[in-house]
C-alpha positions as CSV (number, residue, x, y, z in Angstrom):
1,M,-27.4,128.4,-51.1
2,P,-31.2,128.9,-50.8
3,G,-32.1,131.3,-48.0
4,G,-28.4,132.1,-47.4
5,R,-26.6,135.4,-47.5
6,R,-23.1,136.6,-47.8
7,I,-22.0,139.4,-45.5
8,T,-20.2,142.2,-47.3
9,V,-18.7,144.9,-45.2
10,A,-16.5,147.5,-46.6
11,K,-13.3,148.2,-44.6
12,A,-14.2,151.0,-42.2
13,Q,-12.5,154.0,-40.9
14,F,-12.5,153.8,-37.1
15,A,-12.8,156.7,-34.8
16,T,-15.0,156.2,-31.8
17,P,-16.2,152.6,-31.6
18,C,-19.9,152.3,-31.2
19,C,-22.5,149.5,-30.8
20,G,-25.9,149.2,-32.3
21,D,-28.7,147.4,-30.5
22,G,-29.1,144.9,-33.3
23,R,-32.0,142.5,-33.6
24,I,-32.9,140.2,-30.7
25,L,-34.4,136.9,-31.5
26,A,-35.7,134.6,-28.9
27,L,-34.1,136.6,-26.1
28,S,-35.8,135.8,-22.8
29,S,-35.5,138.0,-19.7
30,T,-32.8,135.7,-18.4
31,G,-30.5,135.7,-21.4
32,L,-29.8,134.2,-24.8
33,G,-32.2,132.1,-26.7
34,E,-31.8,130.0,-29.8
35,A,-31.8,131.7,-33.2
36,A,-34.7,130.5,-35.4
37,S,-35.4,133.3,-37.9
38,S,-34.0,133.3,-41.4
39,K,-35.0,136.8,-42.2
40,E,-32.4,139.2,-43.7
41,P,-30.7,140.8,-40.6
42,L,-29.9,144.4,-39.9
43,R,-26.3,145.5,-40.7
44,M,-24.0,147.6,-38.6
45,S,-22.7,150.8,-40.1
46,T,-19.7,150.8,-37.7
47,P,-18.3,147.5,-36.3
48,I,-17.6,146.9,-32.7
49,A,-13.9,147.4,-32.3
50,P,-11.2,147.0,-31.3
51,V,-11.7,143.3,-30.4
52,L,-9.5,141.5,-27.9
53,V,-8.9,138.1,-29.3
54,T,-8.0,135.3,-26.8
55,G,-6.3,132.2,-28.2
56,A,-5.2,134.2,-31.2
57,T,-2.7,131.7,-32.4
58,G,-4.9,128.6,-31.8
59,N,-7.1,126.5,-34.0
60,V,-10.1,128.9,-33.9
61,G,-8.4,132.1,-32.9
62,R,-6.1,132.2,-35.9
63,P,-8.8,132.0,-38.6
64,A,-10.8,134.5,-36.5
65,V,-7.9,136.9,-36.7
66,A,-7.6,136.4,-40.4
67,A,-11.3,137.1,-40.9
68,L,-11.1,140.3,-38.7
69,R,-8.3,141.5,-40.8
70,A,-10.2,140.8,-44.0
71,L,-13.1,142.8,-42.7
72,G,-10.8,145.7,-41.6
73,V,-11.7,145.3,-37.9
74,P,-8.9,146.4,-35.5
75,F,-8.0,143.9,-32.8
76,F,-5.6,143.1,-30.0
77,A,-4.1,139.7,-29.7
78,G,-4.0,138.5,-26.2
79,G,-1.4,136.0,-25.0
80,T,1.5,135.4,-22.6
81,D,4.3,136.0,-25.1
82,A,4.1,139.1,-27.2
83,S,7.1,138.3,-29.4
84,R,5.6,134.9,-30.2
85,L,2.3,136.5,-31.1
86,R,4.1,138.9,-33.5
87,R,6.1,136.1,-35.1
88,S,3.0,134.0,-35.6
89,L,0.5,136.8,-36.7
90,G,2.8,139.5,-38.1
91,E,5.0,142.2,-36.7
92,D,2.1,144.7,-37.1
93,V,-0.1,142.9,-34.6
94,V,-1.0,144.8,-31.4
95,A,-0.2,142.3,-28.7
96,R,-1.7,142.4,-25.2
97,H,-0.2,140.5,-22.3
98,L,-3.0,138.1,-21.1
99,D,-2.5,135.1,-19.0
100,L,-5.8,133.4,-18.4
101,A,-4.4,131.6,-15.4
102,D,-3.5,135.0,-13.8
103,P,-6.4,137.4,-13.3
104,R,-3.9,140.2,-12.5
105,T,-3.3,140.5,-16.3
106,Y,-7.0,141.0,-17.2
107,R,-7.4,144.7,-16.6
108,D,-4.6,145.9,-18.8
109,A,-5.5,143.3,-21.5
110,V,-9.1,144.5,-21.9
111,R,-8.2,148.2,-21.7
112,G,-9.6,150.0,-24.7
113,A,-11.4,147.0,-26.2
114,R,-15.0,147.1,-27.2
115,G,-15.4,143.5,-28.3
116,L,-14.1,140.2,-26.8
117,F,-13.5,137.0,-28.7
118,L,-13.4,134.4,-26.0
119,L,-12.6,130.7,-25.9
120,R,-11.6,128.2,-23.3
121,P,-8.1,126.6,-23.7
122,P,-8.1,122.9,-22.6
123,P,-5.8,123.6,-19.6
124,I,-8.4,126.0,-18.1
125,A,-10.8,123.9,-16.1
126,N,-11.9,126.3,-13.4
127,V,-13.8,129.0,-15.4
128,E,-15.3,130.5,-12.2
129,E,-11.8,131.9,-11.4
130,T,-10.6,132.6,-14.9
131,L,-12.9,133.2,-17.9
132,N,-15.9,134.6,-15.8
133,P,-13.7,137.2,-14.0
134,L,-12.3,138.1,-17.4
135,I,-15.8,138.8,-18.7
136,D,-16.5,140.9,-15.6
137,E,-13.3,142.9,-16.1
138,A,-14.1,143.4,-19.8
139,I,-17.6,144.7,-19.0
140,A,-16.1,147.1,-16.5
141,A,-13.7,148.3,-19.1
142,G,-16.4,149.1,-21.6
143,V,-16.6,146.0,-23.7
144,E,-19.9,145.9,-25.5
145,H,-20.1,142.5,-27.1
146,V,-18.6,139.1,-26.3
147,T,-18.5,136.2,-28.8
148,F,-17.8,133.0,-27.0
149,V,-16.7,129.8,-28.7
150,S,-18.4,127.1,-26.6
151,V,-19.0,123.5,-27.5
152,D,-22.0,121.6,-28.9
153,G,-24.2,120.5,-26.0
154,A,-22.8,122.9,-23.4
155,D,-26.3,124.3,-22.8
156,R,-27.5,120.9,-21.7
157,Q,-24.4,119.4,-20.1
158,R,-23.6,121.2,-16.8
159,W,-20.4,119.2,-16.3
160,V,-18.8,120.9,-19.4
161,P,-16.8,124.0,-18.2
162,H,-18.3,126.0,-21.1
163,H,-21.8,125.7,-19.5
164,A,-20.7,128.0,-16.6
165,V,-19.4,130.6,-19.0
166,E,-22.6,130.6,-21.0
167,A,-24.6,131.0,-17.8
168,H,-22.4,133.9,-16.6
169,L,-22.9,135.7,-19.9
170,R,-26.6,135.4,-19.4
171,R,-26.5,136.6,-15.9
172,R,-24.4,139.7,-16.8
173,G,-26.8,140.6,-19.6
174,I,-24.1,141.8,-22.0
175,S,-24.6,141.5,-25.8
176,A,-23.2,138.0,-26.6
177,T,-23.0,135.5,-29.4
178,I,-22.5,131.9,-28.4
179,L,-21.1,129.5,-31.0
180,R,-21.3,125.8,-30.2
181,P,-19.3,124.0,-32.8
182,G,-19.2,120.2,-32.9
183,F,-16.1,118.1,-33.6
184,F,-13.4,120.0,-35.5
185,A,-12.1,118.6,-38.8
186,Q,-8.8,120.0,-37.6
187,N,-8.6,117.2,-35.0
188,F,-7.2,115.1,-37.8
189,G,-4.3,117.5,-38.1
190,D,-3.9,117.9,-34.4
191,A,-5.2,115.3,-31.9
192,Y,-5.1,112.4,-34.4
193,A,-2.2,113.6,-36.5
194,N,0.7,111.6,-35.0
195,D,-1.3,108.3,-35.2
196,I,-2.0,109.0,-38.8
197,R,1.4,110.3,-39.7
198,E,3.5,107.6,-38.0
199,R,1.2,104.6,-37.7
200,D,-1.2,105.1,-40.6
201,E,-4.2,104.8,-38.4
202,I,-7.0,106.7,-36.6
203,L,-7.4,105.4,-33.1
204,V,-10.5,106.6,-31.2
205,P,-13.2,104.8,-29.2
206,A,-16.0,106.1,-31.5
207,G,-17.3,102.8,-32.7
208,R,-19.2,103.2,-36.0
209,G,-20.6,106.6,-35.1
210,R,-21.0,109.4,-37.6
211,V,-19.6,112.9,-37.0
212,A,-20.6,116.2,-38.7
213,F,-17.0,117.6,-38.6
214,V,-16.9,121.4,-38.8
215,D,-13.9,123.3,-40.1
216,V,-12.5,125.9,-37.8
217,R,-11.9,128.3,-40.7
218,D,-15.7,128.6,-41.0
219,V,-16.1,129.0,-37.3
220,G,-13.5,131.8,-37.2
221,E,-15.1,133.5,-40.1
222,L,-18.6,133.5,-38.5
223,A,-17.0,134.7,-35.2
224,A,-15.5,137.7,-36.9
225,N,-18.8,138.5,-38.6
226,T,-20.5,138.9,-35.2
227,F,-18.5,142.1,-34.6
228,V,-19.8,143.7,-37.8
229,D,-23.3,142.4,-38.2
230,A,-25.8,143.3,-35.4
231,A,-28.2,140.5,-36.4
232,L,-25.6,137.9,-35.2
233,R,-25.8,139.1,-31.6
234,H,-27.9,137.9,-28.7
235,Q,-27.9,134.5,-30.4
236,A,-26.7,131.0,-29.8
237,W,-26.0,128.5,-32.6
238,T,-24.9,124.9,-33.0
239,L,-22.3,124.7,-35.8
240,T,-21.6,121.6,-37.8
241,G,-20.2,120.6,-41.1
242,P,-22.5,119.8,-44.1
243,A,-22.5,116.0,-43.7
244,A,-22.0,113.3,-41.1
245,V,-19.3,110.8,-41.9
246,T,-17.7,107.8,-40.2
247,F,-14.1,107.5,-39.3
248,D,-13.8,104.7,-41.8
249,E,-14.9,107.2,-44.5
250,V,-12.4,109.8,-43.4
251,A,-9.7,107.1,-43.3
252,A,-10.5,106.3,-47.0
253,T,-10.4,110.0,-47.8
254,L,-7.0,110.3,-46.2
255,A,-5.7,107.2,-48.0
256,T,-6.7,108.6,-51.4
257,A,-5.1,112.0,-50.7
258,L,-1.9,110.5,-49.2
259,G,-1.5,107.6,-51.6
260,R,-1.1,105.1,-48.8
261,S,-3.3,102.9,-46.7
262,I,-4.9,104.5,-43.7
263,R,-7.2,102.5,-41.4
264,Y,-9.6,103.4,-38.6
265,R,-9.1,101.2,-35.6
266,P,-11.9,101.5,-33.1
267,A,-10.3,101.6,-29.7
268,S,-11.7,100.2,-26.4
269,V,-12.3,102.7,-23.6
270,L,-9.4,101.4,-21.6
271,G,-7.1,101.1,-24.6
272,Y,-7.8,104.7,-25.5
273,V,-7.2,106.0,-21.9
274,L,-3.8,104.2,-21.9
275,H,-3.0,105.5,-25.3
276,L,-3.6,109.1,-24.3
277,R,-1.6,108.7,-21.1
278,R,1.3,107.3,-23.1
279,C,1.1,110.4,-25.3
280,G,1.5,112.5,-22.1
281,L,-1.9,114.0,-21.7
282,P,-3.0,114.9,-18.1
283,W,-5.7,112.9,-16.5
284,T,-8.3,115.7,-16.8
285,Q,-7.9,116.0,-20.5
286,V,-7.8,112.2,-20.9
287,L,-11.2,112.0,-19.1
288,V,-12.8,114.7,-21.2
289,Q,-11.4,113.5,-24.5
290,T,-12.5,109.9,-23.7
291,V,-16.0,110.8,-22.7
292,L,-16.5,112.9,-25.8
293,H,-15.3,110.2,-28.2
294,V,-17.3,107.4,-26.5
295,G,-20.4,109.6,-27.0
296,L,-19.8,109.5,-30.8
297,R,-20.8,105.8,-30.7
298,F,-24.3,106.9,-29.7
299,G,-24.7,109.6,-32.4
300,N,-23.8,112.6,-30.1
301,A,-22.2,114.5,-33.0
302,A,-24.1,113.0,-36.0
303,H,-26.7,115.8,-36.3
304,V,-26.2,118.1,-39.3
305,D,-27.3,121.6,-38.5
306,P,-27.9,124.0,-41.4
307,A,-27.2,127.2,-39.4
308,L,-23.5,127.6,-40.4
309,G,-24.2,127.6,-44.2
310,R,-27.1,129.9,-43.8
311,L,-25.2,132.4,-41.7
312,L,-22.1,132.4,-44.0
313,G,-24.2,132.5,-47.2
314,R,-22.3,129.5,-48.7
315,P,-21.9,125.8,-48.0
316,P,-19.6,125.0,-45.1
317,R,-16.3,123.3,-45.9
318,T,-16.4,119.5,-45.9
319,V,-13.9,117.2,-44.2
320,Q,-12.7,116.2,-47.7
321,Q,-11.9,119.8,-48.4
322,Y,-9.9,120.0,-45.1
323,V,-7.9,116.9,-46.0
324,A,-7.2,118.2,-49.5
325,D,-5.9,121.5,-48.1
326,H,-3.6,120.0,-45.5
327,V,-2.0,116.9,-47.0
328,A,1.4,117.9,-45.8
329,L,0.4,117.5,-42.2
330,W,0.4,113.7,-42.5
331,T,3.7,113.2,-44.2
332,P,5.8,110.9,-41.9
333,V,8.8,112.5,-40.4
334,R,11.1,110.0,-42.0
335,E,10.0,111.1,-45.4
336,R,10.5,114.8,-44.9
337,A,13.4,116.6,-46.6
């Protein structure tokens, strides 16, 4: 695409990991600024590695792992169950015991790492006692760069837990990339999946709002690139898909792909809260999920940002592509062999 670039990095032979200074854009004395330049960036001759990947089997962590592998960047997969990590990611994966709820596991988990891929699992609400101490432990262990998967608006909304992590990274002054993706296309195969699969409907309190859904495969790819391309460091980006669509339009896309009627049913706030509670979600998650979806009514996720396509050097995946690639997710249980 015009002005874009594709990162090409040969698989490297790793001896002593090193870190280049990279190019700093809009970096103030207090921390990260917003990336504005579209100039061709510098390239690293030796990637920052190994990388400790948190949430390695999750929505964003899994594609980040796949992208690190494709680039030839060594990594450790952090998690509470090493055998599960190996079953999910391959028997050759180097698993590190990491329980984000237990700071006693941090020191051994970060040992030997030079990069940290960090995200906040929904159950982790108190980042001051979890993610921020992990960052401190990583810095003490010699980690040179952190890529943090935040959320769109975290820089402005202090109530979002990610805000405190971003602020802590700025205070510590470590090389960092902050990725602020909007709503994931993968929500249709996760948070909304059971309603689509079993009731042929999408039920959220989003009104007629438009959403620029972003595909986690693109987010994971960009996250991996930050460990091999120095120009992607000391930066913060909002990441969206290439177009803002309504839930009615996505329902129509699903109906075409699945060959059956799928409808969008705009929920009331109270109706949605009760629906999530019936699904077994804890009150904290119910509150956050409801607030985020109500915000869609007012265009909170309608903005289309060109950064992702420019940084990847290709158009981001559309929600239509996501649906086409994952049709099996919405096959009703009663129809499965």
